[in-house]
N, C-alpha and C positions, 0 to 999 in steps of 0.2 A: 803512418797509414800505408798499407800495402797497395800495389798497383791495382789489384782486383777490387780491393775495398774502395779505392778512389773511383774506379769505374762504376761500381755499384752506387756510390753516393751521387755521381753525376746523373746516372739514370734515374734515380729516385727524385732528385731535385728537378730534373727536366720534365719528368712525367707529372710531378706536382704542379709545376708551372702550367703545363698543358691542361691539367684537370681544372685548375683555377680559371683559366680563360674560357674553358668549355662551360663550367658550372655557372659563371657569371654572364654567360650569353655573348661574350665578345667573339668567340669562335663558334660558327655553326657548320662550316664546311669541313667534311671529313678529310679532304686533301690538305687543308691548312692545319688541321689538328695533327695530321700525320707529320707535316713538316716541322711543327713545333716539337713534337715528340722525338724527331729524328736528328735534327741539326744541333750539334753541341755548342751552345752559346758561349760556354767558358773558353772555347778555343779562340773566340773573337774578342774577348776581354780578359786576357791572361794575367793582367796586373791586379785583379781584384779577387777576393776569396770566392770559393765556389758558391756559397750561399748568396753572395751578392750578385754573382753572375746570373743566377737563376731567380733572383727576386724580381717582382713586377715593378721595376724602377729603372730610371735612366742611369747610364754609366758614362760620365764625362771622360773623354779620352784625349782631348787636346784643348789648350787654352792659348790665347794670343798674349802679346807682351804685357797687356794690361790686366791679365788674369781672367779675361772673359772667355767662357767656354765657346769653342767654335766647331767642335766635332764631338760626337757621342754615339753610343749604342742607345737607340731610342727605347722608351718604356715598352715592354713586350705587348701590352694591351693596345697601344697605339699602332705598333707594327702590325699586329693581327687585324685590328680594325681596318687599316688601310688595305691590307691584302684581301679582306672580305670585299671591300669596295672595288678593288681592281678586277676580281673575278678571273684570275689567270687559269688557263686550261692547258693540259699537256700538249706539247709540240709547238707552243707559241713562242714568238720572239718578243723579248721584253727589254725596254730601256729603263734604267734606274739613274736618276740624277742625284748624286750624293752617295758615294760608295761607303763612306764612314768606315766602320770596322769590317765590313763585308758580310755581316750576319744577315741582313735583309736580302742581299744577293744570294746567299746560300739557301735561304728559305724559298726564294724565287726559283732557284735552280732545281730544288726538289719539286716544286709545283709544275714546272714546264717539262721535267723529265729528260731522259737521254736524247730525245728527238727535238728538244727545244733549245733555245739559246738566250742567255742573259748578258747584256752589256751594261756595265756600271761605270760611272764617271765621277772623278773627284778632281779638285783643283790643286791639291797639295801632293807633292811627290812622296812625302813620308807616309801620308794616309794611303795612297795607292799601293806603295810597297808593302805596308802592313796588311792591307786587305788581301792582296795577292797571296801573301805567305799564309794567312789564316785560311783562305779558301783552298789553297793547295793541301794544307794539313787536314781540312775537313773532307777532302776528296771531291771537290766540286769542279769537274773538268769542263762543264758547259757554261762557264762564266768568263767573260773577257773584261778585264779591268783596264780602264783607259784614263790616262792623265790628260786633263783638259778642262776647259770652262764649260760647265754644264749647260749654260745658256744656249750653246750651239748644238746641243744634243749629240747624237752619235751617228753622223751621216754614213759612215762606212758600213754599218750593219742595218741601215734602214731598208725597207719600212718595218715598223714594229706593230705588233698586235696590241701591245699595252705599253704605256709610258707612265712611270710613277716618279714623283719628286719626293725625296725624303729630306728636303730642306724647304724652309718657308719662302714663298715667292710673293712679291708685291704685284707682279703682272705675269702673264704667261708669254714666254719668248716664242716667236713664230716657229722656230725649229721644232719645238715639242709637238706642235700641231701638224706641221708639214711632214714630219717623219712618221706619222701614224698612218697605218693602213686605213682604207675607206671606212671600215667598220670597227676601227680601233677605239680604245678608251684611254682617257687621261685621268689620273688621280693626282691632285696637287694640293698641298696645304697653302691656300691662298689667303693673304692678308686682305680682307675685303675692304675695310676702312679702319683707320686708326689702329688700335691694338687687337682688333677682332680677326682671328684666323680660323678658317674652317677647311677641313679636308674635303674637297669637292670632286665628285666624279663627273667628268664631262664626256659627252658623246656628240658626234657631228650631227647637225640638224640643218641641212641646206648650207647657207653661207655663214652660219654661226655655230656655236657649240653650246648645248644646253645640259643642265645638271640632271643626273639621275638621283643623287642624294648628296648629303653633306653631313659632316660630323665636326663637332668642336675639337680643336687641337691646338698645340703650340709647338713651333719648331724654330731651331736656329735658322737665321736667314741665309738665303743663297748668297754666295760670294762670287766675285768676278764682275764681268761687264754689266750684268743685270742685278747687281747687289742692291739691297734695300737700305738706304742710308738713314736708318733710325738712330736716335741719340737719346740720352737720358739727362734730365736736368734735376737738380736738387731743389726741393721745396723747403728744406731746413738746412742751416749752415753745415751741419755734420753729415748730411746725406741720410738721415734717419728715415725720411720720406722722400721719394723721388717720383718722377713722372716721365713716361715714355713719350717721345715726340717723333712724328713721322712726316714725310715730305708734304702731304696734303693738309697738314695742320699749321695754323698760325699761333705760335705760343710766345707771349711777351714775358720772358724770364725775369726781366728787371721789375716789371709791374707786379709779378707774383711773389716777389721777395717779402717774407714775413706774413703771407696770406693766412697760414694756419694759426697765427697768433691773433687774428681778427675775431670779433664776435661771430658765433655760429647762428645760422638760421636753419632750424630743423623742421622738415616738412614730411608728412607721411601720405602714402598713396591710397591706402585701403586695399591694395593689391598684394596678395600673399603667394608664397611659394610653399607647396606642400612637401611632405617628407620625400627625400631623394629627388626632388624636382630641381632641375638646373636653371640657372639664371641666363643661360646662353642665348635664348631667343629674345629676352628683354635687351640684352647687350647689343645684339645684332640690330634690333629695331632702333635703338638709340644711336648706334653708329651711323645708320642711314639717315636719320631724321635731324640730328643735331648739326648745326653749321660747322662746328669744330670737331665733330665726331667724338669718339671715346678713346681715352688713353688708360693703359694700366697704371695704377698708382701703387707700386710696391712699397712696403715699409718694414721697418724693424719691429719686433714684438714690443720693444720698449715704448714705441709711440702709442700703442694701444694701452699698455699698462699704466702709463702716466696721464692717459686721457687726452692726448693731443689729437688723436683721430679716432672716430667711431667707425671702424672698418666693417666691410662685409665678411671678410675672411681673415684668417691669421696671416696670410701672405700679403694682404692689401685689399684694394678695391678698384673700381673703375671710376674715372672722373672726366670732366670736360672743363674747358676754360673759355673765358671771354675777356681779353685784356688782363685786368688785375683781379678778375673774379674766378673763383674755383667752386665747382659743385661736384660732389662725389656721392656714390651710392652707399647705403647702409642697410642693415636689417635689424629687426627686433622680434623677439619671440612673442607670439600672441598669447602664449600660456606659460609664463616663466616658472610656474610652480610644478610643471610636468617634469618627469625625469629627463635629464639631459639626453638629447638625441633620440628619444622615443616618440615617434609620431610628431616630430617638431614641425610646426607651421610658422613661417616667418613673414612679417610684413616688410615690403620694400619701402625705403625712405630715401630722402636726399638731403644733404647738408650743404649749405652754401656759405661761403666766406669771402671776404673782400668786397670792394665796391661793386655793386650789382650782383653779389653772390646770391641774395634772396631771389631775385628774378631768374637767375640761371637755375637755381634749385627748383623753382616753380615750373620752369620749362621741362625739366626732367620728369617731375611729377605728372604734368599734363600728358607728356608723351607716353609714359608708362600706363597711365589710365586709358589712353587711346588704344595702345597695343592690347591691353586686357579686354577692352570693350569690343574691338573690331577684328583682331587678328590672333588672339591667343590660341585659338584652335587650329590655326593654319601653319603649315610648314612652307617657308618661302622657296621659290625656285631661283636659280641663277642662270645667267647666259653671258657668254663672252663672244665678241666679234672682232676679228682683226681690223684695225683702223683702215678705212678706205675700201672696205669690202662690201659690195652690194648696198641695199637699202639699210640705213642704220636701224639697229634693233631698238625696240621700245620696251618700256616696263614701268613699274611703279616708281622705282628709283633708278636712275641711269647716271653712271659716272664715267668720265673719259680718263683713261689711264694712258701712260706713255705709248703703249703698243696696241691696246685693245679698248673697246667699249665694254663696260660691265653693267649688267642689269640685274636688279634684285627685286623680286615681285612676290608679295604676299597675296595680292588680290586673286591671282590665278594659281596660287599655291595649292598644296595638298591639304585636305581637311584631315586633321589628326584624330577626330572623334566621330 
């Protein structure tokens, strides 16, 4: 392929990605649309083919010694979604936690323009070196790439008009809030409870920070001093089915041994999800109401094929535990004779296994019915307050985190209908 042909291909693929994000409603801002059309993503992921570089998919770029991905170029639709939340304006100063490949910093550089400044931080020297080189190649002169622990922010360039974390956080480090200008905005993929992560837009409201909006997402966790010490346990000897475990959960791994070989208790809610309707709000409600919250239960397709698990999705489902009991969510098509995927309406169910599994499944069913009856039409609000600051915030659900108090509230949430 000639150099000009390669450039033409890059342009076509880049514009195709931008068209997709615009058509599907991910991008509404003309400035963000311009950034996606302008910034050459392939420069930041040079080890993959051009079509993969401009596909709407994540590109993993670094793994740890165990083979677990620890850095990546995020899926473009998630990148664009969070930029829409951030609402960057020309001339602003922006702090990014998690430089990664540098692609998101390049988009931010385009958004703030020549009179703005972007500071991006990463904990690994090789990642910082790679991001700097790619940003130089892309001609982004208004980006400063810093080697450091993102939990401490970027004090040298503070205050910032916007702070965005492109890594998952269990809590919000004080520096991110302290380094924001009075009218600043923070966008952070926050693990609310268990395996539930939402990209939340926070703005200052007196002595606390309240959400403007939130979107479902998933990110690699922050590393460094504020790392989220999640782990994975196997529910089958060969790891065919696993369970994510987080610090606020109590999981008895020994008691769960062989739980999927126990008889099933299958219960149905009468609550359905319509075509293209997400289960995200059901999951968030359960994460807040269940004593042991919700865990992702990833599985291999073979576990579904041989009938070991009746999952929600091909990747797995969401589950909760109580000592040796396991209960997980499932779906069934309300009209299985309909063409697959056309107007599909699915009923939510729960399957319990192990001692007390039936009672645990019934708890899931009761909570899903309550959500459907009382809160289905409402979008919850979030608030965080640094520990020891002012009068403690209140809300429908309040959780004490290591650094902040978190409130999640449907009662005073936004009516979606």
